[in-house]
SEDOTI-160348 format. One line per 2 residues: for each residue x, y, z of N, C-alpha, C. Coordinates in pm, 1 decimal. Layout:
<recs>
X Y Z X Y Z X Y Z | ...
</recs>
This chain:
<recs>
858.2 1917.6 1101.3 822.6 1810.2 1193.4 887.4 1679.7 1147.8 | 946.3 1606.8 1239.8 1009.3 1479.3 1207.1 901.6 1373.1 1184.9
926.8 1282.5 1091.8 833.0 1174.4 1066.4 910.4 1047.3 1034.5 | 845.1 933.5 1052.8 909.9 804.5 1029.6 939.1 786.1 881.5
1054.7 728.5 851.8 1094.2 703.3 713.7 1101.0 553.4 689.3 | 1030.6 508.7 587.4 1030.7 367.3 553.4 1168.2 326.0 501.8
1211.6 205.0 536.5 1344.8 159.8 500.3 1345.5 10.1 470.7 | 1461.7 -37.3 432.0 1479.6 -179.0 401.4 1440.5 -266.8 519.8
1474.6 -225.2 641.4 1445.8 -306.4 759.3 1296.3 -330.9 774.9 | 1215.6 -232.8 740.5 1070.6 -248.1 753.6 1017.5 -350.2 652.9
1067.9 -343.8 529.5 1020.9 -437.3 427.2 1069.6 -579.0 456.5 | 1194.6 -592.5 499.4 1247.2 -724.3 536.6 1160.4 -786.3 644.9
1120.6 -705.5 741.6 1035.9 -755.5 850.2 901.9 -806.3 796.0 | 843.1 -736.1 698.8 716.0 -780.3 640.9 730.7 -915.1 572.1
838.8 -932.3 494.3 864.4 -1062.7 433.0 882.6 -1169.8 540.6 | 959.7 -1138.3 645.4 982.7 -1233.8 753.9 850.5 -1277.2 817.4
763.2 -1180.4 841.9 634.8 -1209.4 906.0 548.9 -1298.2 816.5 | 543.8 -1267.3 687.3 463.3 -1347.6 595.9 516.4 -1490.7 587.9
647.3 -1506.1 574.1 707.0 -1639.9 565.2 683.5 -1718.5 693.8 | 696.0 -1650.5 807.5 670.4 -1716.4 936.3 526.2 -1764.9 945.7
433.8 -1691.5 886.3 291.7 -1729.4 892.0 264.3 -1857.7 815.7 | 349.6 -1891.8 719.5 331.9 -2015.2 643.6 379.8 -2137.6 722.0
443.0 -2115.4 836.7 484.1 -2224.5 923.3 615.7 -2288.7 888.2 | 693.3 -2225.8 799.4 821.1 -2283.9 757.0 936.3 -2246.1 848.5
917.0 -2142.5 928.7 1024.1 -2093.4 1015.2 972.5 -2091.6 1158.4 | 1043.8 -2155.7 1249.7 996.9 -2164.9 1387.8 1015.0 -2034.8 1464.8
1130.8 -1970.7 1450.1 1159.9 -1849.3 1527.2 1075.4 -1732.6 1478.1 | 1017.0 -1658.4 1571.5 939.4 -1540.2 1534.4 1032.7 -1433.6 1477.5
985.8 -1355.3 1380.9 1069.3 -1250.4 1321.6 1117.8 -1150.6 1426.5 | 1241.2 -1106.3 1412.0 1298.8 -1008.2 1504.2 1266.5 -866.9 1458.0
1233.3 -780.9 1553.6 1209.4 -638.9 1524.3 1343.0 -566.4 1534.6 | 1395.1 -520.5 1420.4 1527.3 -458.8 1415.8 1521.4 -310.4 1383.0
1402.9 -250.1 1399.5 1386.6 -108.0 1368.4 1328.9 -35.7 1489.3 | 1348.9 94.4 1491.6 1304.9 175.8 1604.9 1152.4 186.0 1609.3
1100.9 202.0 1728.8 958.0 224.2 1746.2 921.3 361.7 1690.1 | 803.5 370.6 1631.6 752.0 498.1 1580.2 600.0 490.8 1586.2
536.1 602.9 1562.4 391.5 612.0 1574.0 340.1 689.9 1453.4 | 277.4 619.7 1358.3 236.5 686.8 1234.5 133.0 602.0 1159.9
58.8 663.4 1067.1 -26.5 585.9 976.6 62.9 509.8 877.9 | 16.2 396.1 828.7 99.6 317.0 738.4 15.2 226.4 650.2
76.6 184.0 539.6 17.5 85.3 450.3 124.6 -15.0 411.3 | 83.0 -141.0 390.5 170.1 -244.2 335.6 107.5 -291.4 205.1
186.4 -289.0 98.6 139.1 -327.0 -34.3 218.8 -446.1 -86.0 | 148.4 -551.0 -126.2 210.4 -666.0 -191.7 173.9 -663.8 -339.5
272.8 -685.3 -425.0 249.7 -694.8 -568.4 314.9 -821.5 -621.4 | 266.4 -869.2 -735.6 317.1 -993.4 -795.0 354.2 -967.8 -940.0
470.1 -1018.8 -980.5 516.8 -997.3 -1116.5 427.3 -1074.7 -1214.5 | 391.5 -1009.3 -1322.2 307.8 -1072.4 -1423.6 395.6 -1136.2 -1531.3
333.3 -1204.0 -1625.6 409.6 -1265.5 -1734.0 468.5 -1160.7 -1827.7 | 424.0 -1035.9 -1812.3 477.6 -927.0 -1893.8 595.2 -857.0 -1825.1
626.0 -896.4 -1700.9 741.5 -842.2 -1631.0 713.1 -725.6 -1539.1 | 587.7 -678.2 -1535.0 554.1 -570.3 -1443.0 487.7 -629.9 -1318.7
476.1 -547.8 -1214.3 417.2 -594.8 -1089.6 272.6 -547.1 -1078.0 | 182.3 -640.0 -1047.0 40.2 -611.2 -1033.4 -1.3 -624.7 -887.1
-93.1 -539.6 -845.6 -136.7 -538.1 -706.4 -187.8 -674.9 -663.0 | -143.6 -716.3 -544.9 -184.3 -846.2 -488.0 -250.9 -828.7 -351.2
-234.4 -711.4 -293.6 -296.7 -682.4 -165.2 -241.3 -552.3 -109.0 | -328.4 -469.5 -54.2 -284.1 -341.8 3.8 -383.0 -299.1 110.5
-337.3 -300.1 234.5 -422.4 -259.5 347.3 -335.2 -184.2 447.5 | -392.7 -84.6 508.2 -321.1 -8.4 610.2 -418.4 70.1 694.2
-368.5 176.1 755.7 -450.3 259.6 842.9 -413.9 406.0 823.2 | -515.9 490.5 826.5 -495.0 634.5 818.1 -479.4 696.4 956.8
-494.3 613.4 1058.9 -475.2 658.0 1196.9 -338.8 610.8 1245.4 | -267.1 690.8 1324.3 -134.8 648.5 1373.0 -141.9 522.8 1458.4
-41.9 435.4 1438.8 -26.7 317.2 1522.9 120.9 293.4 1550.5 | 151.2 220.6 1656.6 289.5 188.2 1687.9 341.3 83.1 1590.4
455.6 110.1 1530.3 507.6 25.6 1423.2 535.8 -117.0 1468.0 | 582.3 -135.8 1588.6 623.8 -268.7 1632.0 509.0 -369.3 1629.3
387.3 -322.9 1642.5 272.6 -412.4 1630.4 200.1 -393.3 1496.6 | 188.5 -270.0 1450.9 110.2 -241.2 1330.5 172.1 -301.3 1204.8
305.8 -297.0 1193.8 368.7 -348.8 1072.9 346.8 -500.1 1062.6 | 352.8 -568.9 1174.8 322.6 -711.7 1177.4 178.2 -736.9 1133.5
85.9 -660.2 1190.2 -56.0 -680.6 1160.9 -87.2 -657.3 1013.3 | -37.5 -546.8 957.5 -74.6 -512.8 820.4 5.0 -590.9 716.7
121.3 -641.9 752.7 193.1 -731.9 661.6 107.4 -854.6 633.3 | 43.2 -907.0 736.8 -40.8 -1025.3 720.7 -178.6 -991.2 664.6
-239.4 -884.8 715.9 -373.6 -849.0 669.7 -374.8 -819.2 520.7 | -276.3 -743.6 473.3 -272.1 -708.2 331.5 -242.8 -829.2 244.1
-165.0 -924.1 295.2 -129.6 -1042.5 217.0 -239.3 -1147.7 216.9 | -311.8 -1158.0 326.6 -402.1 -1271.7 344.3 -549.8 -1235.7 355.1
-581.2 -1107.1 376.9 -721.0 -1072.6 404.7 -775.6 -958.5 319.7 | -703.4 -918.2 216.6 -757.8 -818.7 124.2 -868.4 -887.5 44.0
-991.9 -845.0 63.3 -1107.4 -914.7 6.7 -1115.6 -905.1 -145.5 | -1033.1 -819.2 -205.0 -1031.0 -810.0 -350.9 -955.9 -926.3 -414.3
-876.7 -1000.1 -332.4 -789.7 -1104.4 -384.9 -797.5 -1229.3 -297.0 | -754.7 -1342.4 -354.0 -736.5 -1462.5 -272.7 -611.5 -1444.4 -187.8
-600.1 -1515.6 -74.2 -480.4 -1502.4 9.9 -353.6 -1540.2 -66.6 | -244.8 -1469.4 -41.2 -116.3 -1501.8 -101.8 -70.0 -1638.1 -50.1
-16.8 -1719.9 -139.3 30.2 -1853.0 -102.1 182.3 -1857.0 -93.8 | 234.1 -1959.4 -28.6 379.0 -1978.4 -15.1 446.0 -1989.1 -151.9
377.4 -2050.9 -246.6 434.5 -2071.4 -379.6 452.9 -1940.3 -456.4 | 382.8 -1836.0 -415.1 393.4 -1707.4 -484.0 512.7 -1624.0 -437.2
576.0 -1661.6 -328.3 682.6 -1580.1 -269.3 787.8 -1530.9 -369.4 | 842.5 -1616.8 -455.4 948.9 -1570.0 -545.6 905.0 -1462.1 -643.7
774.1 -1445.4 -657.9 721.0 -1351.3 -756.5 670.8 -1220.8 -694.1 | 692.7 -1203.9 -563.6 635.6 -1089.7 -492.6 731.2 -972.3 -478.5
672.1 -855.4 -463.5 742.4 -738.6 -410.0 658.7 -684.6 -295.8 | 724.0 -614.5 -205.1 654.0 -556.1 -90.5 694.8 -409.7 -77.4
596.6 -324.6 -56.6 621.3 -182.6 -33.4 561.6 -141.7 100.6 | 642.3 -76.9 182.3 595.4 -20.5 309.0 588.7 130.8 293.7
474.8 188.7 329.0 454.5 333.1 318.3 415.6 390.6 453.4 | 488.1 492.6 498.2 453.4 565.5 619.5 398.3 702.2 578.6
281.9 736.9 627.8 212.0 857.7 583.9 238.7 974.8 678.1 | 241.5 1094.9 620.7 266.1 1214.5 701.6 211.6 1338.2 629.5
217.4 1450.9 695.2 181.3 1582.1 637.5 38.0 1584.9 584.0 | -56.2 1543.6 666.5 -197.6 1550.7 628.3 -244.0 1696.9 633.5
-313.6 1740.1 529.9 -365.7 1876.6 528.3 -489.9 1884.3 439.9 | -579.1 1972.6 477.9 -703.9 1990.7 405.3 -676.1 2063.8 273.9
-727.5 2011.2 164.1 -712.9 2076.5 34.1 -825.9 2177.3 14.4 | -797.6 2282.0 -61.7 -898.0 2386.6 -81.9 -1004.4 2345.2 -183.2
-969.8 2253.7 -273.3 -1065.3 2201.5 -371.2 -1011.3 2069.7 -427.2 | -1085.5 2004.8 -515.8 -1048.6 1870.8 -561.2 -924.6 1869.8 -651.1
-878.3 1987.2 -694.4 -757.9 1994.1 -776.0 -635.7 2044.6 -699.8 | -652.4 2067.5 -570.7 -545.3 2126.1 -489.1 -449.9 2018.2 -436.2
-377.8 1955.3 -526.8 -279.7 1852.1 -492.2 -190.8 1826.8 -613.7 | -78.3 1757.9 -592.0 16.8 1734.5 -700.0 35.0 1584.8 -723.4
25.5 1544.1 -849.4 47.5 1404.6 -887.7 192.1 1365.7 -855.9 | 209.0 1249.9 -793.5 341.9 1201.4 -758.2 391.3 1250.2 -623.3
321.3 1347.9 -564.9 359.4 1402.3 -433.8 257.6 1367.1 -326.8 | 130.6 1381.6 -359.8 25.3 1367.8 -258.9 -57.8 1240.9 -275.3
-86.7 1178.7 -161.5 -194.3 1081.8 -153.8 -322.1 1157.3 -123.0 | -436.2 1092.1 -142.4 -564.2 1161.0 -129.0 -662.6 1081.4 -44.2
-740.3 1153.6 35.2 -857.3 1097.9 101.8 -976.2 1183.4 60.9 | -1077.3 1120.8 2.8 -1199.3 1195.3 -28.9 -1312.3 1146.9 60.6
-1400.9 1239.5 93.7 -1520.9 1207.9 169.3 -1636.5 1286.4 108.9 | -1751.9 1222.1 98.6 -1869.1 1290.8 43.7 -1995.4 1212.8 77.9
-2107.6 1280.8 65.3 -2236.9 1215.3 86.3 -2294.9 1179.2 -50.2 | -2328.6 1052.8 -66.3 -2385.3 1004.7 -191.8 -2517.3 1076.8 -217.6
-2528.7 1151.1 -329.4 -2652.5 1226.4 -354.4 -2773.2 1137.5 -382.5 | -2747.3 1011.0 -415.1 -2858.2 919.9 -447.0 -2905.2 840.8 -325.2
-2811.9 791.8 -247.1 -2847.0 706.8 -132.2 -2830.4 777.2 1.6 | -2764.5 894.5 -0.4 -2735.6 974.7 118.6 -2638.2 905.8 214.3
-2568.2 802.2 165.2 -2464.8 736.4 245.0 -2337.8 821.4 248.7 | -2264.2 810.2 358.3 -2132.3 872.7 365.4 -2032.9 781.2 296.1
-1954.4 834.5 203.8 -1857.5 755.0 129.5 -1718.0 815.7 143.9 | -1617.5 729.1 142.0 -1479.5 776.1 150.3 -1387.1 674.3 84.0
-1269.8 719.7 42.3 -1170.1 632.0 -18.4 -1036.3 705.2 -18.9 | -928.6 627.7 -34.5 -795.1 687.5 -39.3 -710.5 621.8 -146.4
-617.3 697.8 -201.9 -510.6 647.6 -287.9 -377.7 694.6 -230.5 | -280.1 605.7 -226.8 -145.6 643.0 -184.3 -81.4 734.2 -288.6
22.4 809.4 -250.9 81.6 908.4 -341.7 131.9 853.6 -474.8 | 175.4 727.5 -478.5 233.6 674.4 -601.7 130.7 626.4 -703.4
4.7 614.4 -664.5 -94.3 550.7 -751.4 -118.7 628.9 -880.2 | -149.1 757.0 -869.6 -184.9 835.5 -988.3 -71.7 837.0 -1090.2
52.3 856.6 -1043.8 167.1 860.7 -1134.8 190.2 724.7 -1199.4 | 177.5 617.0 -1120.5 200.2 482.5 -1173.5 97.8 446.3 -1280.3
-24.8 493.9 -1263.1 -130.9 463.8 -1358.7 -132.7 559.2 -1477.6 | -58.1 669.1 -1468.7 -58.3 767.1 -1576.7 -184.6 850.6 -1581.4
-248.4 867.5 -1465.5 -374.4 940.9 -1458.2 -352.9 1090.9 -1448.4 | -452.3 1166.6 -1494.4 -461.0 1310.7 -1470.5 -527.8 1331.2 -1334.3
-533.2 1456.6 -1290.4 -604.0 1484.8 -1165.1 -750.6 1445.0 -1175.8 | -812.1 1477.1 -1289.4 -953.9 1447.4 -1305.9 -979.5 1297.1 -1306.5
-899.0 1220.8 -1380.6 -921.0 1076.2 -1385.9 -890.9 1010.0 -1251.2 | -796.2 1067.3 -1176.2 -766.8 1014.2 -1042.3 -885.6 1033.4 -949.9
-941.7 1153.5 -950.1 -1057.0 1181.8 -864.2 -1176.8 1097.2 -905.8 | -1199.6 1083.9 -1036.4 -1310.8 1001.7 -1084.2 -1294.8 856.6 -1038.0
-1172.3 803.0 -1048.6 -1145.6 666.1 -1005.6 -1164.3 651.3 -854.9 | -1123.4 752.0 -780.2 -1136.2 747.9 -634.9 -1282.9 751.4 -592.4
-1362.9 828.2 -664.2 -1507.2 832.2 -636.4 -1569.6 694.6 -660.9 | -1526.3 628.5 -768.1 -1576.4 493.4 -795.7 -1528.5 395.8 -687.9
-1404.3 411.4 -645.0 -1350.7 324.7 -539.5 -1432.5 338.4 -412.0 | -1484.2 458.1 -387.8 -1566.4 482.1 -269.1 -1703.2 415.3 -278.3
-1736.9 363.2 -396.2 -1862.1 290.2 -412.1 -1973.2 366.5 -480.8 | -1943.5 485.9 -531.2 -2045.8 564.9 -598.7 -2064.7 514.6 -741.4
-2189.3 490.7 -782.9 -2216.9 435.3 -915.6 -2291.9 531.6 -1007.7 | -2322.4 650.1 -956.9 -2397.9 745.7 -1036.7 -2310.2 829.7 -1127.6
-2370.4 934.7 -1181.9 -2298.7 1025.5 -1271.7 -2199.2 1110.8 -1192.8 | -2075.2 1116.6 -1242.3 -1972.7 1198.5 -1177.1 -1962.4 1331.7 -1251.9
-2023.0 1432.9 -1195.9 -2018.4 1565.1 -1255.9 -1937.5 1661.0 -1169.7 | -1921.2 1784.2 -1218.5 -1843.7 1882.6 -1142.6 -1912.2 1922.7 -1012.8
-2044.6 1914.2 -1008.7 -2114.0 1946.5 -884.4 -2073.0 1849.3 -774.4 | -2062.4 1720.8 -809.0 -2020.8 1621.4 -710.8 -1876.6 1645.2 -669.3
-1788.2 1669.2 -767.0 -1646.2 1687.6 -736.1 -1621.6 1815.2 -656.9 | -1696.1 1920.8 -689.3 -1679.4 2046.5 -615.6 -1725.0 2033.8 -471.0
-1809.6 1934.2 -441.6 -1858.9 1915.6 -305.7 -1776.4 1818.1 -223.1 | -1669.1 1763.5 -281.3 -1586.0 1667.5 -208.9 -1510.1 1734.7 -94.7
-1494.4 1662.6 15.0 -1399.0 1700.3 118.5 -1271.1 1621.6 88.4 | -1163.5 1692.2 59.6 -1040.3 1626.0 16.7 -925.5 1658.9 112.2
-860.7 1554.8 161.9 -740.6 1568.4 243.9 -623.7 1511.5 165.8 | -516.2 1586.2 158.4 -397.0 1537.8 89.5 -290.0 1503.8 193.7
-203.1 1410.8 156.5 -95.2 1372.1 247.4 23.7 1324.6 164.8 | 136.3 1306.8 232.8 256.9 1258.3 167.2 303.8 1130.7 236.9
403.7 1065.3 179.9 452.1 941.4 241.5 599.4 921.9 212.0 | 663.6 839.2 292.8 792.6 782.1 258.5 765.8 635.1 231.5
825.8 580.8 128.1 798.5 442.5 90.0 928.0 371.0 54.3 | 929.6 240.1 82.5 1044.8 156.8 43.0 991.2 26.2 -13.3
1042.9 -12.4 -130.4 998.1 -134.1 -197.2 1114.9 -228.6 -218.3 | 1089.7 -357.3 -199.8 1187.8 -461.4 -229.7 1117.7 -578.2 -298.0
1186.6 -641.0 -392.6 1138.3 -765.7 -448.6 1183.0 -880.7 -358.3 | 1125.4 -996.9 -380.7 1166.4 -1115.1 -304.3 1314.2 -1146.7 -328.8
1358.1 -1129.1 -452.3 1499.2 -1155.2 -484.2 1590.0 -1062.2 -405.0 | 1551.3 -935.4 -394.8 1630.0 -840.3 -315.8 1625.8 -876.2 -167.4
1511.1 -922.0 -123.1 1496.8 -963.8 17.2 1591.4 -1079.3 50.5 | 1594.3 -1181.4 -33.4 1681.7 -1295.2 -5.6 1828.6 -1255.6 -13.5
1861.4 -1155.3 -94.4 2000.3 -1111.1 -108.6 2050.2 -1037.5 15.6 | 1956.4 -989.3 98.7 1996.5 -918.2 219.9 2071.9 -1010.4 314.6
2038.0 -1140.4 311.3 2112.3 -1236.2 391.1 2048.3 -1271.5 522.7 | 1929.8 -1213.7 551.6 1862.7 -1243.9 678.5 1759.6 -1353.2 663.4
1726.6 -1388.4 540.2 1619.2 -1483.7 517.4 1668.1 -1627.3 529.5 | 1587.3 -1716.6 587.1 1621.4 -1857.6 593.5 1600.8 -1923.5 457.6
1700.8 -1913.3 370.7 1687.3 -1951.3 230.3 1642.5 -2095.7 213.5 | 1689.5 -2186.8 298.1 1660.6 -2327.2 277.2 1513.9 -2361.9 299.8
1438.7 -2270.1 356.3 1298.0 -2298.4 382.9 1205.7 -2238.3 278.3 | 1264.1 -2172.0 174.6 1182.8 -2100.4 77.7 1205.5 -2151.1 -63.0
1108.5 -2127.2 -154.1 1127.7 -2163.1 -292.9 1235.0 -2077.0 -357.0 | 1289.3 -2121.6 -468.5 1391.9 -2044.8 -538.2 1333.9 -1919.1 -596.8
1409.2 -1810.2 -590.2 1363.1 -1681.9 -642.6 1371.8 -1679.6 -794.2 | 1271.3 -1617.2 -855.4 1272.5 -1605.6 -1000.9 1351.8 -1482.9 -1041.0
1411.5 -1486.4 -1159.7 1482.5 -1370.8 -1212.1 1384.2 -1280.7 -1283.5 | 1330.9 -1182.6 -1212.3 1231.0 -1094.0 -1270.5 1266.8 -950.4 -1241.6
1233.2 -857.5 -1333.6 1270.5 -718.4 -1317.5 1194.0 -652.4 -1204.3 | 1255.1 -555.8 -1137.8 1194.0 -488.4 -1022.9 1120.3 -364.3 -1069.0
1007.8 -384.2 -1138.8 924.6 -274.3 -1184.5 794.7 -278.7 -1106.4 | 767.3 -174.8 -1028.8 649.1 -175.8 -943.1 535.6 -97.8 -1007.4
422.5 -164.2 -1028.7 303.3 -99.6 -1080.7 185.7 -145.0 -997.3 | 109.4 -52.6 -948.1 -9.1 -86.0 -869.3 -134.7 -58.3 -948.6
-233.3 -141.7 -923.9 -360.5 -122.2 -992.6 -472.1 -103.4 -891.3
</recs>
């Protein structure tokens, strides 16, 4: 089955949309990529003083949406409305990287270990045995490998991300409903974005010379 592939044009558009939101550029960003219909995530990261990139915002949808509107929406939502972080500011631009991920190949896993690190993203769903609430959470395919996690530590972290605070035992993990999926992803730093030649350089701060190492937390 054919699926949308993330590319440089998608990431450039996300940078364009974010910069336009700061009010420095009058013209609305141009859509230079084909229409598609798929689930997607936009991830912003910021270079630390140690030279690696730390998560600054990541929001998307597990339901298919049309890219021409969804990429605009999630470029801004992930940058400005991720409740785990303060909104990204104009002054942070030179220190950012952006990753666009298009999700595909969703399939039900047979158990909580039926997936491969570095290949599959995960969606878990379960009923909290203490509060009886329905809980769910997802990690994109690159998270476990970037963090150096095992399958067990990934699942444990995902259960915590879902909001569960009790004891994580095998009974809980064996009762998980787990869906695995794959993605195509493209990442660019701000320096790489400005080098493309489409950015209005005179309206932006100078880019910092920082290594393009992407790490998400």
